[in-house]
C-alpha positions in Angstrom: 30.5 -8.3 9.6 33.3 -6.9 11.7 34.3 -3.3 11.8 37.6 -4.1 10.1 35.7 -5.7 7.1 34.9 -2.3 5.7 37.8 0.2 5.8 35.5 3.1 4.6 33.1 2.5 7.4 35.8 2.0 10.0 37.2 5.4 9.0 33.9 7.0 9.9 33.5 5.4 13.3 36.3 6.8 15.3 35.2 6.8 18.9 32.2 4.6 18.2 33.9 1.2 18.3 31.9 0.1 21.3 28.7 1.1 19.6 29.6 -1.1 16.6 29.8 -4.1 18.9 26.6 -3.0 20.7 24.4 -3.4 17.6 25.5 -0.7 15.3 27.2 -3.2 13.0 24.1 -5.3 12.7 22.0 -2.2 11.9 24.6 -1.2 9.3 24.4 -4.6 7.6 20.6 -4.4 7.6 20.6 -0.9 5.9 23.6 -1.8 3.6 21.4 -4.4 1.9 19.1 -1.5 1.0 21.2 1.5 0.3 24.7 2.9 -0.5 27.3 2.6 2.3 27.2 6.2 3.5 23.3 6.2 3.7 23.4 2.8 5.4 25.9 4.0 8.0 23.8 7.2 8.6 20.7 5.1 9.1 22.5 2.8 11.5 23.9 5.7 13.5 20.5 7.3 13.8 18.9 4.0 14.8 21.6 3.6 17.4 20.2 6.7 19.2 17.4 4.4 20.4 14.0 5.1 21.7 14.6 6.0 25.3 16.4 8.7 27.1 20.0 7.6 27.7 22.3 8.2 30.6 24.7 11.2 30.2 27.7 9.1 28.7 25.3 7.4 26.3 23.8 10.8 25.4 27.2 11.9 24.2 27.6 8.8 22.1 24.1 9.6 20.7 25.2 13.1 19.9 28.2 11.8 18.1 26.1 9.3 16.2 23.6 12.0 15.1 26.4 14.4 14.1 28.2 11.8 12.1 25.0 10.7 10.4 24.2 14.3 9.5 27.6 14.8 7.9 27.4 11.5 5.9 24.0 12.6 4.6 25.3 16.1 3.8 28.1 14.5 1.8 25.6 12.5 -0.2 24.1 15.8 -1.3 20.5 14.6 -1.2 18.5 17.3 0.8 15.2 15.3 0.6 17.0 12.3 2.3 18.4 14.6 4.9 15.0 16.0 5.7 13.4 12.6 5.8 16.1 11.4 8.3 15.5 14.5 10.4 11.8 13.9 10.4 12.3 10.3 11.5 14.5 11.5 14.4 11.9 14.2 15.4 9.0 11.7 15.4 11.0 9.2 17.5 12.2 11.8 19.9 8.8 13.3 20.3 7.3 9.9 21.1 10.1 9.2 23.6 9.3 12.5 25.3 5.7 11.6 25.8 4.3 12.8 22.5 2.2 10.9 20.0 3.4 7.3 19.4 5.7 6.8 16.4 6.3 3.9 14.1 9.5 2.0 14.8 12.6 4.1 13.9 13.8 1.3 11.6 10.6 1.6 9.6 10.8 5.4 9.4 14.4 5.2 8.2 13.5 2.5 5.6 10.8 4.8 4.3 13.3 7.6 4.0 15.8 5.4 2.1 13.2 4.0 -0.2 11.7 7.4 -0.9 15.1 8.7 -2.0 15.5 6.0 -4.7 
């Protein structure tokens, strides 16, 4: 899937075109098969944050991904889903910072999506 295939998604990704080519599009396609477009995009954006500490320019892209995902989830109006996504990010970030190991972020996000159904 290319970014221009989905006008709604393209409108949400201003400034993140390079991230789309760097795997964000594949992650979106994975989650889109399991959830509504805004939730799928939020999951892909969160997953794009990765599991390692990024260099400063990548950190800014990560901040943009997280902020955009948060807004998409807020627009969905499902507070339980928002909390589940936040918990997934917290677990992954804690593990990356040397805390207890976490399950893969993709698994945590799928649990959040499936729990919201």
